[in-house]
C-alpha positions in Angstrom: 232.3 41.6 155.5 231.6 41.9 151.8 231.5 45.4 150.3 230.7 46.4 146.7 232.4 49.3 145.0 235.0 50.2 142.4 238.5 51.6 142.0 237.8 53.7 138.9 234.8 55.1 137.1 233.7 52.6 134.4 230.5 52.4 132.3 227.9 49.9 133.4 228.7 47.9 130.2 232.1 47.0 131.7 232.2 43.8 133.7 234.5 45.5 136.2 232.1 48.4 136.8 231.4 47.0 140.3 233.7 44.7 142.3 233.3 42.7 145.5 235.9 43.0 148.2 236.4 41.7 151.7 236.9 44.3 154.4 236.9 44.2 158.2 233.7 45.1 159.9 234.1 48.8 160.9 233.9 50.0 164.5 231.4 52.8 165.3 232.7 56.1 166.6 231.3 57.7 169.7 228.3 59.2 167.9 227.8 56.3 165.4 225.8 53.2 164.9 227.0 50.0 163.3 224.1 48.7 161.2 223.7 45.3 159.6 222.4 46.3 156.2 219.2 44.7 155.1 218.4 46.7 151.9 219.7 49.6 150.0 218.4 51.8 147.1 220.1 53.6 144.3 220.0 57.3 143.4 221.4 59.7 140.7 224.1 60.7 143.2 225.4 57.2 143.1 225.8 57.3 139.3 227.4 60.8 139.5 230.0 59.7 142.1 230.8 56.4 140.3 231.2 58.2 137.0 233.5 60.8 138.5 235.8 58.4 140.3 239.5 59.0 139.6 241.6 56.2 138.3 243.7 56.2 141.5 243.4 52.6 142.6 241.5 53.6 145.8 238.5 51.4 146.4 235.3 53.4 146.9 232.0 52.2 148.4 228.9 54.3 147.6 225.2 54.0 148.5 223.1 56.6 150.4 219.8 54.9 151.1 219.7 52.1 153.8 217.5 50.1 156.1 218.9 47.6 158.6 219.3 46.5 162.2 221.6 48.2 164.8 224.4 45.8 165.7 226.4 48.2 168.0 226.1 51.7 169.4 228.8 54.3 170.0 229.7 55.4 173.5 227.8 58.7 173.2 224.6 57.3 171.6 221.7 57.2 174.0 218.6 57.0 171.8 219.3 53.7 170.0 219.9 50.2 171.2 221.1 46.9 169.6 218.3 45.4 167.6 216.6 48.6 166.6 215.3 48.6 163.0 216.4 51.8 161.3 216.6 53.7 158.1 218.7 56.6 156.9 220.5 58.3 153.9 223.9 58.8 155.5 226.8 61.2 154.9 228.4 61.6 151.4 231.8 62.2 153.0 231.9 58.7 154.5 231.9 55.2 152.9 228.4 54.3 151.6 226.1 51.5 152.6 226.7 49.1 149.7 228.1 46.6 152.1 227.0 44.0 154.7 227.7 46.3 157.6 227.7 50.1 157.7 228.7 52.8 160.2 226.5 56.0 160.3 226.2 59.0 162.6 223.2 58.3 164.8 222.1 61.9 164.6 220.8 61.4 161.0 219.1 58.0 161.7 215.6 57.2 162.8 213.5 54.1 163.4 212.0 52.8 160.2 208.2 52.7 159.6 206.7 49.6 161.3 204.3 49.3 158.3 207.2 48.7 155.8 209.6 45.8 155.4 213.3 46.6 155.0 213.1 46.7 151.2 210.2 49.2 151.1 211.9 51.3 153.7 215.3 51.5 151.9 213.6 53.2 149.0 212.7 56.4 150.9 215.2 58.1 153.1 217.3 60.2 150.7 214.3 61.2 148.5 212.1 61.9 151.6 214.7 64.1 153.2 215.3 65.9 149.9 211.6 66.6 149.2 210.9 67.6 152.8 213.9 70.0 152.9 213.0 71.4 149.5 209.4 72.2 150.4 209.9 73.5 154.0 213.5 74.8 154.2 214.1 76.0 150.6 210.7 77.0 149.2 209.4 77.8 152.6 205.9 76.3 152.0 203.6 77.0 155.0 202.7 74.0 157.2 199.2 75.5 157.5 196.9 74.2 154.8 194.7 77.3 155.1 197.7 79.4 153.9 198.1 77.2 150.8 194.6 77.3 149.5 194.6 78.2 145.8 198.4 78.0 145.5 199.9 76.0 142.7 203.0 73.8 142.8 204.8 72.4 139.8 207.1 69.4 140.2 209.4 68.7 137.2 210.0 65.0 137.0 207.1 63.9 139.2 207.6 60.2 138.7 211.2 60.1 139.9 212.2 59.3 143.5 212.1 62.9 144.9 209.1 63.8 142.8 207.1 60.9 144.1 207.6 62.0 147.7 207.1 65.7 146.9 203.7 65.1 145.2 202.5 63.5 148.4 203.9 66.1 150.8 202.6 69.0 148.7 199.1 67.4 148.4 199.0 67.0 152.2 199.7 70.7 152.5 196.7 71.6 150.4 198.6 72.7 147.3 197.3 72.2 143.8 200.0 69.9 142.4 201.0 69.7 138.8 203.8 67.3 137.7 205.7 66.6 134.5 205.7 63.1 133.0 205.5 61.8 129.5 204.9 58.1 129.3 201.4 56.8 130.2 202.7 54.7 133.1 204.6 57.7 134.5 201.6 59.9 134.2 199.4 57.3 136.0 202.0 57.0 138.8 201.9 60.8 139.4 198.1 60.9 139.5 197.9 58.0 141.8 200.2 59.8 144.2 198.0 62.9 144.2 199.0 65.1 141.3 196.0 67.2 140.1 197.3 67.5 136.6 200.2 66.0 134.6 201.9 67.7 131.7 204.5 66.1 129.3 208.0 67.3 129.3 207.7 68.6 125.8 204.7 70.8 126.7 205.7 72.3 130.0 207.6 75.1 128.2 204.4 76.1 126.4 202.3 76.6 129.6 201.0 80.1 130.3 203.5 82.2 132.3 203.4 83.4 135.9 201.1 80.7 137.2 203.0 78.6 139.8 203.7 79.8 143.3 206.3 77.1 143.8 208.4 75.1 141.4 210.6 72.1 142.3 212.9 71.1 139.5 214.1 67.6 140.2 215.8 67.1 136.8 218.1 68.8 134.4 218.5 72.3 135.8 220.0 73.6 132.5 216.9 72.5 130.4 214.4 74.0 132.8 216.1 77.1 134.3 214.6 79.6 131.8 211.2 77.7 131.8 211.0 78.0 135.6 211.7 81.7 135.4 208.8 82.1 133.0 206.3 79.9 134.9 206.9 81.1 138.4 204.6 83.7 139.8 205.8 87.1 141.0 207.1 86.7 144.5 207.1 82.9 144.0 209.9 80.5 144.7 211.9 77.9 142.7 214.1 75.1 144.0 216.6 73.2 141.8 218.2 69.8 142.7 220.6 69.1 139.9 224.0 70.9 139.3 224.0 73.3 136.5 226.6 72.5 133.8 226.4 76.0 132.2 226.0 79.5 133.4 222.5 81.0 133.7 221.2 84.5 134.1 219.6 84.8 137.5 218.3 88.2 136.6 215.5 86.4 134.8 213.9 86.1 138.3 214.7 89.7 139.3 211.6 91.6 138.2 209.4 89.0 139.8 211.3 89.2 143.1 211.2 85.4 142.9 213.4 83.3 145.3 215.8 80.8 143.9 217.3 78.0 146.0 219.2 74.7 145.6 218.5 71.7 147.8 221.4 69.3 148.6 220.4 66.7 151.1 224.0 66.2 152.3 224.5 69.8 153.4 223.7 69.3 157.1 226.0 66.3 157.5 228.8 67.7 155.2 229.0 70.9 157.2 228.0 69.4 160.6 225.4 72.2 160.9 223.9 73.0 164.3 220.6 71.5 163.1 222.1 68.3 161.7 219.9 66.2 163.9 216.9 67.7 162.2 217.3 64.9 159.6 216.6 62.3 162.3 213.4 64.3 163.2 212.3 64.5 159.5 212.7 60.7 159.0 210.8 60.1 162.2 208.0 62.3 160.9 208.0 60.5 157.6 207.8 57.2 159.4 204.8 58.3 161.3 203.1 59.4 158.1 203.7 56.0 156.6 202.5 54.1 159.6 199.4 56.3 159.8 198.6 55.6 156.1 199.1 59.2 155.0 202.1 58.4 152.7 202.8 55.5 150.5 206.1 53.9 149.5 207.9 54.5 146.3 209.6 51.1 145.7 208.8 50.1 142.1 211.3 47.3 141.6 213.4 45.0 143.7 216.6 43.0 143.1 217.4 40.1 145.4 220.9 39.6 146.9 223.9 41.8 147.2 226.4 41.1 144.4 228.6 43.1 142.0 226.2 42.0 139.3 223.1 43.3 141.2 224.7 46.8 141.7 225.7 46.9 138.1 222.2 46.1 137.0 220.7 48.7 139.4 222.9 51.4 137.9 222.1 50.3 134.4 218.4 50.7 135.1 218.9 54.1 136.7 221.1 55.4 133.9 218.4 54.3 131.3 216.2 57.2 132.5 213.1 55.0 132.4 212.8 54.3 136.1 209.6 55.2 137.9 209.8 55.4 141.7 212.8 53.7 143.3 214.8 50.5 142.7 215.9 48.5 145.8 218.5 45.8 146.3 217.6 43.5 149.2 220.5 41.6 151.0 
């Protein structure tokens, strides 16, 4: 099978940034599925892993957003069969899905939405899991809309992949959703997804203090840490996604008794937590929402055909910082 990866971290301007290699089709373990990959998407984690690759000559394959068809099931798998159309994000400890075939733990996979084709479906798993876990598991937003009446939710980077899902989930829960976006097209995207108000990145720091019950920071923790501490209400909650590059004073949140959390979508699979299969359940619930017309897809751009050039182009677009929604590569 063809796989697409790299043996060292190179800039997207380098023609050797991505390479194509032939590898044997992998065999699934007892709890695994072998999936014929139909489409994949790119995420900031891909850029981070690629950029941090050591020059050790070891070929690495990344990619943690996939839709495809089950080709083979492991001996212990009972809830999937050959031919099933699935979607998933995967496990960062294992080779990624930028390949013609991919092995994944069945416990973090679900059937894809019937209403979506493979390209549309590939845009959503990682961002949907991240947004869902951030809202319910980290920020502990109530599932009861009555509990959320009058509560305000701020999403920093609302037009990105996670923000695009978080806006829709928060709106369903009855929260008053504000999002940051600066370009007119980004602001229109956020409003179309359900944001009540949109504020530019340059103005968010000037908003009145103590007004948001929940804040989800999907971008640049260092730039927004102090701003979040100022904007969160007393006894509110803040969730960050990006790694902090410098030290911050968490005591900024102390007098407000505000909760601080990080969301890392790969935690459950990395640590093989007892509730690891919860990600299968979340993806199934998202698929139902999509099929019922209660959530819309976030694919904004599609590239045709797997090739080293296509993956390079996808990373170039992602690194530009101008992407709205998600970019997908269809096999």
